[in-house]
C-alpha positions in Angstrom: 0.0 0.0 -0.1 2.9 2.3 0.6 3.6 3.2 -3.1 0.0 3.7 -3.6 -0.9 5.9 -0.7 2.3 8.0 -0.7 1.7 9.1 -4.4 -1.1 11.7 -3.7 -2.8 12.8 -6.9 -2.5 16.5 -7.5 -5.6 18.2 -6.5 -7.2 21.0 -8.5 -5.7 24.2 -7.3 -7.8 26.1 -4.7 -7.3 29.6 -3.7 -7.5 28.8 0.1 -5.2 25.9 -0.4 -7.3 23.8 2.1 -9.6 21.8 0.2 -9.2 18.7 -2.1 -9.7 18.4 -5.7 -11.7 15.9 -7.7 -9.1 13.2 -7.6 -9.5 13.0 -3.7 -13.3 12.4 -4.1 -12.9 9.3 -6.2 -13.8 5.8 -5.0 -11.4 3.1 -6.0 -12.7 1.3 -9.2 -11.8 -2.0 -7.6 -14.2 -1.6 -4.7 -16.6 -4.3 -6.1 -13.7 -6.9 -6.0 -12.8 -5.8 -2.5 -16.5 -6.2 -1.5 -16.5 -9.7 -2.9 -13.2 -10.5 -1.1 -14.4 -9.2 2.3 -17.6 -11.3 2.1 -15.7 -14.5 1.3 -13.1 -13.7 4.0 -15.9 -13.2 6.6 -17.4 -16.5 5.6 -14.1 -18.2 5.7 -13.6 -17.3 9.3 -17.1 -17.8 10.3 -17.5 -14.2 11.7 -21.2 -14.1 11.1 -23.9 -16.7 11.1 -27.3 -16.9 9.6 -28.8 -15.2 6.5 -29.7 -12.0 8.3 -26.3 -11.5 9.8 -24.6 -12.2 6.4 -26.9 -9.7 4.7 -26.4 -7.1 7.4 -22.7 -7.3 6.9 -23.1 -7.1 3.1 -25.2 -4.0 3.4 -22.4 -2.2 5.3 -20.4 -2.1 2.1 -16.8 -2.5 3.6 -15.4 -2.9 0.1 -17.0 0.4 -0.8 -15.6 2.0 2.3 -12.0 0.8 1.5 -12.5 2.2 -2.0 -13.3 5.7 -0.6 -10.3 5.5 1.9 -7.7 4.3 -0.6 -8.7 5.5 -4.1 -5.3 4.4 -5.6 -4.7 1.1 -3.8 -4.2 -2.3 -5.5 -7.0 -4.8 -5.4 -5.2 -6.8 -2.9 -4.4 -3.9 -0.6 -8.0 -2.8 -1.0 -9.4 -6.1 0.1 -7.1 -6.2 3.1 -8.3 -2.7 4.2 -11.9 -3.8 3.7 -11.3 -6.9 5.8 -9.8 -4.7 8.6 -12.7 -2.4 8.4 -15.2 -5.3 8.6 -13.4 -6.8 11.6 -13.2 -3.6 13.6 -16.9 -2.9 12.7 -18.1 -6.4 13.8 -16.2 -6.2 17.1 -17.7 -2.7 17.7 -21.2 -3.7 16.5 -21.1 -6.8 18.6 -21.2 -4.4 21.7 -23.8 -2.2 20.2 -26.2 -4.9 19.2 -25.6 -7.7 21.8 -24.8 -5.6 24.9 -21.6 -4.3 26.4 -21.4 -7.1 29.0 -18.2 -7.9 30.9 -17.8 -11.0 28.9 -17.7 -9.1 25.7 -15.3 -6.6 27.0 -13.0 -9.5 28.1 -13.3 -10.9 24.5 -11.9 -7.7 23.1 -9.0 -7.9 25.6 -8.4 -11.5 24.5 -8.0 -10.0 20.9 -5.3 -7.7 22.2 -3.3 -10.9 23.0 -2.9 -11.6 19.2 -1.8 -8.0 18.7 0.9 -8.1 21.4 2.4 -11.2 19.6 5.0 -10.1 17.1 3.6 -12.1 14.2 0.2 -13.0 15.6 0.7 -16.8 15.0 0.6 -17.9 18.7 -2.9 -18.5 19.9 -4.6 -21.5 21.4 -6.2 -24.1 19.2 -9.5 -23.5 20.9 -9.5 -19.8 19.8 -12.8 -18.2 18.7 -13.2 -17.3 15.1 -12.5 -13.6 15.8 -9.1 -14.4 17.2 -8.2 -16.5 14.1 -9.4 -13.9 11.8 -7.4 -11.2 13.6 -4.2 -13.4 13.4 -4.7 -13.7 9.7 -5.0 -9.9 9.3 -2.1 -9.3 11.6 0.2 -11.6 9.7 -0.7 -10.1 6.3 -0.5 -6.4 7.5 2.8 -6.6 9.2 4.6 -7.6 5.9 4.5 -4.0 4.4 4.4 -2.2 7.8 7.1 0.3 9.0 9.0 -0.4 12.2 6.9 0.9 15.1 3.6 0.5 13.3 2.6 -2.6 15.4 3.0 -0.6 18.7 0.9 2.3 17.3 -1.9 0.0 16.1 -1.9 -1.9 19.5 -2.0 1.4 21.4 -5.0 2.7 19.4 -7.0 -0.6 19.6 -6.1 -0.9 23.4 -7.4 2.6 23.8 -10.7 1.6 22.0 -11.0 -1.5 24.3 -10.5 0.7 27.5 -13.0 3.2 26.1 -15.5 0.4 25.6 -15.1 -0.9 29.1 -15.5 2.6 30.5 -18.7 3.1 28.5 -19.9 -0.1 29.8 -19.3 1.0 33.4 -21.2 4.4 32.8 -24.1 2.6 31.3 -24.3 0.2 34.2 -24.1 3.0 36.8 -26.2 5.4 35.0 -23.6 8.0 35.2 -23.8 10.9 32.5 -20.7 12.6 31.3 -20.3 16.4 30.6 -19.8 17.7 27.2 -15.9 17.8 27.3 -15.6 14.3 28.9 -18.1 12.8 26.4 -16.2 14.2 23.4 -12.9 12.6 24.5 -14.5 9.3 25.2 -16.5 9.3 21.9 -13.2 10.1 19.9 -11.6 7.0 21.5 -14.7 4.7 20.6 -15.3 5.6 17.0 -12.5 3.3 15.8 -11.4 5.8 13.2 -7.8 6.0 14.8 -7.2 2.1 14.3 -8.4 2.4 10.8 -6.1 5.3 10.1 -3.2 3.3 11.6 -3.9 0.6 9.1 -4.0 3.0 6.2 -0.8 4.6 7.3 0.9 1.5 8.2 3.5 1.4 5.4 4.3 5.2 5.5 7.2 6.8 7.4 6.6 8.0 10.9 5.4 11.6 10.8 5.4 13.8 13.8 2.9 16.5 14.5 -0.1 14.9 13.0 -1.9 13.6 16.1 -4.1 16.7 16.2 -5.2 16.0 12.6 -6.0 12.4 13.5 -7.9 13.3 16.5 -9.9 15.9 14.4 -10.7 13.3 11.9 -12.1 11.0 14.7 -14.1 13.9 16.1 -15.5 14.9 12.7 -16.4 11.3 11.8 -17.9 10.6 15.3 -20.0 13.8 15.5 -21.3 13.2 12.0 -22.4 9.7 12.9 -24.0 11.0 16.1 -26.0 13.5 14.2 -27.3 10.7 11.9 -28.0 8.2 14.6 -29.5 10.5 17.1 -33.2 9.5 16.7 -32.2 5.7 16.6 -30.0 6.0 19.6 -32.5 8.0 21.6 -35.0 5.1 21.2 -32.2 2.6 22.3 -31.3 4.6 25.3 -27.8 5.1 24.1 -25.7 8.2 25.0 -25.2 10.5 22.0 -23.6 13.9 21.3 -27.1 15.4 20.6 -28.4 14.3 24.0 -25.3 15.4 25.8 -25.6 18.9 24.2 -29.4 19.0 25.1 -28.3 18.7 28.8 -25.4 21.0 28.4 -27.1 24.1 27.2 -30.0 23.1 28.1 -32.3 23.0 25.0 -34.6 20.9 22.8 -33.1 18.0 20.9 -33.5 19.9 17.6 -31.7 22.8 19.1 -29.0 20.4 20.4 -28.6 19.0 16.9 -28.0 22.5 15.6 -25.4 23.0 18.3 -23.7 19.8 17.1 -23.7 21.0 13.6 -22.0 24.2 14.6 -19.4 22.2 16.5 -18.8 20.1 13.5 -18.3 23.1 11.2 -15.8 24.7 13.5 -13.9 21.3 13.8 -13.9 21.0 9.9 -12.5 24.6 9.7 -9.8 23.7 12.1 -8.9 20.6 10.2 -8.7 22.5 6.9 -6.6 25.2 8.4 -4.1 22.7 9.8 -4.1 20.4 6.8 -3.6 23.0 4.1 -0.3 21.5 2.9 1.6 18.2 2.9 1.2 14.7 1.4 0.7 13.1 4.7 -2.0 15.5 5.7 -3.7 14.7 2.3 -3.7 11.0 3.3 -5.5 11.8 6.5 -7.8 14.1 4.7 -8.8 11.4 2.3 -9.6 9.0 5.3 -11.6 11.8 6.7 -13.5 12.4 3.5 -13.8 8.7 2.7 -15.4 7.9 6.0 -17.9 10.6 5.5 -18.6 9.4 2.0 -19.2 5.9 3.3 -21.4 7.2 6.0 -23.7 8.9 3.4 -24.0 5.6 1.5 -24.5 3.0 4.5 -28.0 2.0 5.4 -27.4 2.0 9.1 -28.9 5.4 9.7 -31.4 7.3 7.6 -30.2 10.1 5.2 -30.0 13.7 6.9 -30.2 12.6 10.4 -30.8 14.9 13.3 -34.0 15.2 15.4 -37.4 16.6 14.5 -38.1 20.2 15.1 -39.5 20.7 18.5 -43.4 21.4 18.3 -42.9 24.8 20.1 -40.5 26.0 17.4 -41.9 27.3 14.2 -41.2 29.7 11.3 -38.1 30.5 9.5 -35.8 30.1 12.4 -37.0 26.4 12.9 -36.7 25.7 9.2 -33.1 27.2 9.2 -32.2 25.1 12.1 -33.6 21.9 10.4 -31.8 22.7 7.1 -28.5 23.5 8.8 -28.5 19.8 10.4 -29.4 18.6 6.9 -26.0 19.7 5.5 -23.5 17.0 6.2 -19.8 17.5 7.1 -18.7 17.5 3.5 -21.3 20.0 2.3 -23.8 17.5 0.9 -27.6 18.2 1.5 -28.7 14.6 1.7 -31.8 12.7 0.8 -32.0 9.0 0.1 -34.4 8.3 -2.8 -37.5 6.3 -1.8 -38.1 2.8 -3.3 -40.1 2.6 -6.6 -42.1 -0.3 -8.2 -40.2 -0.1 -11.5 -36.7 -0.7 -10.4 -37.8 -3.2 -7.8 -39.7 -5.3 -10.2 -36.7 -5.2 -12.8 -34.3 -6.4 -10.0 -36.5 -9.1 -8.9 -36.9 -10.3 -12.6 -33.2 -10.1 -13.0 -32.3 -12.2 -9.9 -35.0 -14.8 -10.7 -33.4 -15.3 -14.2 -30.0 -15.5 -12.8 -31.0 -17.8 -9.9 -29.3 -15.4 -7.6 -29.8 -13.9 -4.1 -32.9 -15.9 -3.0 -33.1 -13.9 0.2 -33.2 -10.7 -1.8 -35.8 -12.2 -4.1 -38.1 -12.7 -1.0 -37.6 -9.2 0.2 -38.4 -7.6 -3.1 -41.4 -9.9 -3.6 -42.8 -8.8 -0.1 -42.1 -5.1 -1.0 -44.1 -5.4 -4.3 -47.0 -7.2 -2.6 -47.3 -4.5 -0.1 -47.3 -1.8 -2.8 -49.9 -3.5 -4.8 -53.0 -2.5 -2.8 -52.4 1.3 -3.3 -50.7 1.1 -6.7 -51.8 3.3 -9.6 -52.5 1.7 -13.0 -49.0 1.7 -14.1 -47.4 0.4 -11.0 -50.2 -2.3 -10.7 -49.4 -3.5 -14.2 -45.7 -3.7 -13.5 -46.3 -5.7 -10.2 -48.7 -8.0 -11.8 -46.3 -8.7 -14.7 -43.6 -9.5 -12.2 -45.5 -11.5 -9.7 -47.9 -13.1 -12.0 -46.2 -13.2 -15.3 -48.2 -16.1 -16.9 -51.5 -14.4 -16.0 -50.5 -11.1 -17.2 -48.5 -11.5 -20.4 -51.4 -11.9 -22.8 -53.4 -9.0 -21.4 -50.5 -6.4 -21.6 -51.8 -4.8 -24.9 -55.2 -4.2 -23.3 -54.0 -2.8 -20.0 -51.4 -0.6 -21.8 -54.3 0.9 -23.9 -56.3 1.8 -20.8 -53.2 3.7 -19.4 -53.6 7.5 -19.2 -50.0 8.1 -20.6 -48.9 10.4 -23.2 -46.4 9.1 -25.7 -46.9 11.9 -28.3 -44.7 14.8 -29.4 -45.5 16.8 -26.3 -43.0 14.8 -24.4 -40.1 16.5 -26.1 -39.7 13.9 -29.1 -39.2 11.2 -26.6 -42.7 9.7 -26.8 -42.1 6.8 -29.0 -38.8 5.9 -27.1 -40.9 6.0 -23.8 -43.5 3.7 -25.3 -40.8 1.2 -26.5 -39.1 1.3 -23.1 -42.4 0.5 -21.3 -43.0 -2.5 -23.6 -39.5 -3.6 -23.3 -39.8 -3.5 -19.4 -43.1 -5.5 -19.6 -41.4 -8.1 -21.8 -38.7 -8.5 -19.3 -41.1 -9.0 -16.4 -43.6 -11.3 -17.9 -42.4 -12.2 -21.5 -45.1 -10.3 -23.3 -44.3 -10.2 -27.1 -42.3 -7.5 -28.8 -42.7 -6.3 -32.3 -39.5 -6.1 -34.2 -40.9 -3.0 -36.0 -40.8 -1.1 -32.8 -37.1 -1.4 -32.2 -35.4 2.0 -31.5 -33.5 3.4 -34.3 -29.8 2.8 -34.1 -27.8 5.7 -32.7 -24.0 6.1 -32.5 -22.4 7.5 -29.4 -21.7 10.9 -30.9 -24.1 13.7 -29.7 -26.1 11.7 -27.3 -25.4 11.1 -23.5 -24.0 7.7 -22.3 -27.3 7.5 -20.4 -29.4 7.6 -23.5 -26.9 5.4 -25.4 -27.4 2.6 -22.8 -31.1 2.8 -22.8 -31.2 2.6 -26.7 -28.5 -0.1 -26.9 -30.4 -2.1 -24.3 -33.7 -1.8 -26.0 -32.2 -2.8 -29.4 -30.5 -5.9 -27.8 -33.5 -7.2 -25.9 -35.7 -6.7 -29.0 -33.3 -8.6 -31.2 -33.2 -11.5 -28.7 -37.0 -11.5 -28.1 -37.7 -11.6 -31.9 -35.0 -14.0 -32.9 -33.3 -11.5 -35.0 -29.7 -11.0 -33.8 -28.9 -8.8 -36.7 -31.0 -6.0 -35.2 -28.1 -5.6 -32.7 -24.7 -6.9 -33.7 -21.4 -7.4 -32.0 -20.5 -3.8 -32.2 -23.6 -2.7 -30.2 -23.2 -5.6 -27.6 -19.5 -4.7 -27.1 -20.4 -0.9 -26.8 -23.0 -1.8 -24.1 -20.7 -3.9 -22.0 -17.9 -1.2 -22.4 -20.3 1.5 -21.2 -21.5 -0.5 -18.1 -17.8 -1.2 -17.3 -17.3 2.4 -16.7 -18.5 4.6 -14.0 -17.2 2.6 -11.1 -17.3 5.6 -8.7 -21.0 5.5 -8.0 -22.8 2.5 -6.4 -25.1 2.4 -9.4 -24.1 3.1 -13.0 -24.4 6.9 -13.3 -26.4 6.7 -10.1 -29.4 5.3 -12.1 -31.0 2.0 -11.1 -33.3 1.9 -14.1 -30.5 2.4 -16.6 -28.2 0.0 -14.9 -31.0 -2.7 -14.8 -31.9 -2.4 -18.3 -28.4 -2.7 -19.3 -27.9 -5.8 -17.2 -31.0 -7.5 -18.6 -29.7 -6.9 -22.0 -26.2 -8.2 -21.3 -27.7 -11.4 -19.8 -29.2 -12.2 -23.2 -25.8 -12.7 -24.6 -23.2 -13.0 -21.8 -25.0 -14.1 -18.6 -21.8 -14.8 -16.9 -20.1 -11.5 -17.6 -18.4 -9.7 -14.9 -20.6 -6.6 -15.4 -23.6 -8.8 -14.6 -22.1 -10.3 -11.4 -20.8 -6.8 -10.4 -24.1 -5.2 -11.1 -26.1 -7.6 -9.0 -23.8 -6.8 -6.1 -24.2 -3.1 -6.6 -27.9 -3.2 -6.9 -28.4 -5.3 -3.9 -26.2 -2.9 -1.9 -28.5 -0.1 -3.0 -31.7 -1.7 -1.7 -33.5 0.4 0.8 -34.5 -0.7 4.2 -38.1 -1.3 3.1 -36.9 -4.0 0.7 -37.4 -1.8 -2.5 -35.0 -0.3 -5.0 -34.7 3.6 -5.3 -34.6 5.4 -8.6 -31.2 7.0 -7.9 -28.5 6.0 -5.5 -28.1 9.7 -4.6 -29.4 13.0 -5.4 -27.2 15.0 -3.1 -25.5 17.1 -5.8 -28.7 18.4 -7.2 -30.1 19.1 -3.7 -26.9 20.8 -2.6 -26.9 23.1 -5.6 -30.5 24.1 -5.2 -30.2 24.6 -1.5 -27.2 26.8 -1.9 -29.4 29.3 -3.9 -31.5 29.8 -0.8 -28.8 29.5 1.9 -26.9 32.5 0.6 -29.9 34.6 1.6 -30.4 33.4 5.2 -27.8 34.6 7.7 -27.9 31.5 9.9 -27.4 29.3 6.9 -24.8 31.3 4.9 -21.7 29.9 6.7 -22.4 26.6 5.2 -22.5 27.7 1.6 -18.7 27.8 1.1 -18.3 24.1 1.6 -21.4 23.5 -0.4 -20.1 25.5 -3.3 -16.7 23.8 -3.2 -18.6 20.4 -3.6 -20.6 21.5 -6.5 -17.8 23.2 -8.2 -15.7 20.0 -7.9 -18.0 18.4 -10.5 -18.3 21.3 -12.8 -17.0 20.5 -16.3 -14.3 22.6 -18.1 -16.8 24.2 -20.3 -18.7 25.5 -17.2 -21.7 23.1 -17.5 -22.4 20.5 -14.9 -21.3 17.0 -15.2 -22.6 13.8 -13.5 -20.6 13.2 -10.3 -18.2 11.8 -10.1 -17.4 12.3 -13.7 -18.8 9.0 -15.1 -18.1 9.7 -18.7 -21.2 11.7 -19.5 -20.6 14.6 -22.0 -20.3 17.9 -20.7 -23.4 19.1 -22.4 -25.5 16.9 -20.1 -28.3 18.7 -18.2 -27.2 19.5 -14.7 -28.2 21.3 -11.6 -27.2 24.8 -10.6 -23.6 25.2 -10.1 -21.4 27.9 -8.6 -18.7 29.3 -10.7 -16.1 31.8 -9.5 -12.5 32.6 -10.1 -12.1 32.9 -6.3 -13.4 30.5 -3.6 -17.0 31.4 -3.0 -18.0 33.1 0.3 -21.4 33.6 1.9 -21.6 37.1 0.5 -20.0 37.1 -2.9 -20.8 33.5 -4.1 -21.3 33.7 -7.9 -24.3 31.7 -8.9 -25.5 30.6 -12.3 -27.6 28.0 -14.0 -26.3 25.6 -16.5 -28.9 23.7 -18.7 -32.2 23.0 -17.1 -32.5 19.7 -15.2 -33.4 16.9 -17.6 -36.4 14.6 -17.2 
């Protein structure tokens, strides 16, 4: 990992010198392989048992986390980092979910015995799976580690164990800490410092960076506390929001606003201290990577924070709520809700591949729950998916009864929309397709990659259904596979579940075992929401951040957040000034995009230059 992590890509110049460029906001394209490696490794060491525990681990996305933390690492190094992340999280979650009993505390201390051994090879034959797994990690990690790394990691992990025991004692006694004491304890319990030690293990010792490491732990911990505050209140777990509500005193929504202000100040401290230096850039990437992973994981709802107090109303209450909605990196978050179309397409794909039976059951239950209140289109899609034999021969009649417009008023896309609906219904229930309704061939020039995948998929699916492979030849098939192999930075291809699913269905007709199909299934299952359904997009943060920034500049209490929001949006501005799909997934620069900030100097709350690019596409 040393040669990878030391070679810090050059960031785009910033006038303040303190923020990263696009290269530092990229997820390693090998994250899917790392995800597959960590799942196999966990199964090999029997670290989780039962379908629900296996799925819960998979949804954490530790390969994805490793990809954010080490964007330039090799596949092998990325897998090792993902395995460390999973191991540390499983130990930590064992306390959170199964109780912080003395027995579990002793179990952590037993793990320290492996770390105290120089090569981790000496442990009893009766050792529990976690000990054996840690010995495996320890042996592989020390190969590339610098002298002294073992002692640093041991110290950080021992500190985590001691903090865990302290928290156990406090919970048992009912003792509540003050704000300063809680912040120190929380820093020790977040496990960011052990992860940082793993990332830096092959780098030379660097003095004077402990403050940056501690700031990183605080930023990640406080961001997590804001997200998890409602859940942890229900569980009776101490949280920064609750501590602040006692400290001031104030409502929980007011305490969340105080926490967000603390977070903004801590971020500013970090940026000022980490303005220069390759080693500071490594720590910054871990900070930003942890925040990116937190946004994507399903453990807590997007946005976080507590509901506004009933006694608080008007603009101040709204501003307070919106301030908490801006995360540490400047995103205004919202996780897209589940939709019938994408859920049905994923269920049909999994059934055809004979993959993920547990996910098939959850998708089926989601569609069954949605059927009762479904509109005519969703009802048709659900019936086609769950009762294909009974629906296939009635598709034409039911489509004729739909109040949908496929005419010229849809911007010239009416015919394509009609074709796509027929294509989807064919995929769900096998309803016949007319080869005269195949989309016209279109080369990649002059259209977005998004549209290219849609048209290619429809052509290939029609050719397969009609028994006329000449309608889509090798060139079209190869181009589709090539397109779907790009855009590794997002969980879903160009963030779109619909496009990704149509592409995978098309590839399955001629290369069912292709890697893009296997990887795509993993990605789509990772994107499934808590209700068992599939969202339209894996994220709409950039669009929301851009729109919110327009309003934030005009509200005094929100204006301080605009600088970081503007930096975020500007990172994904194309050279010609238009917006591009984050994180640069290959879409042409003329693609419709949300509002962006454009300024020759870093934007400020008072002089931010705002302008619109092309209107948002539909």
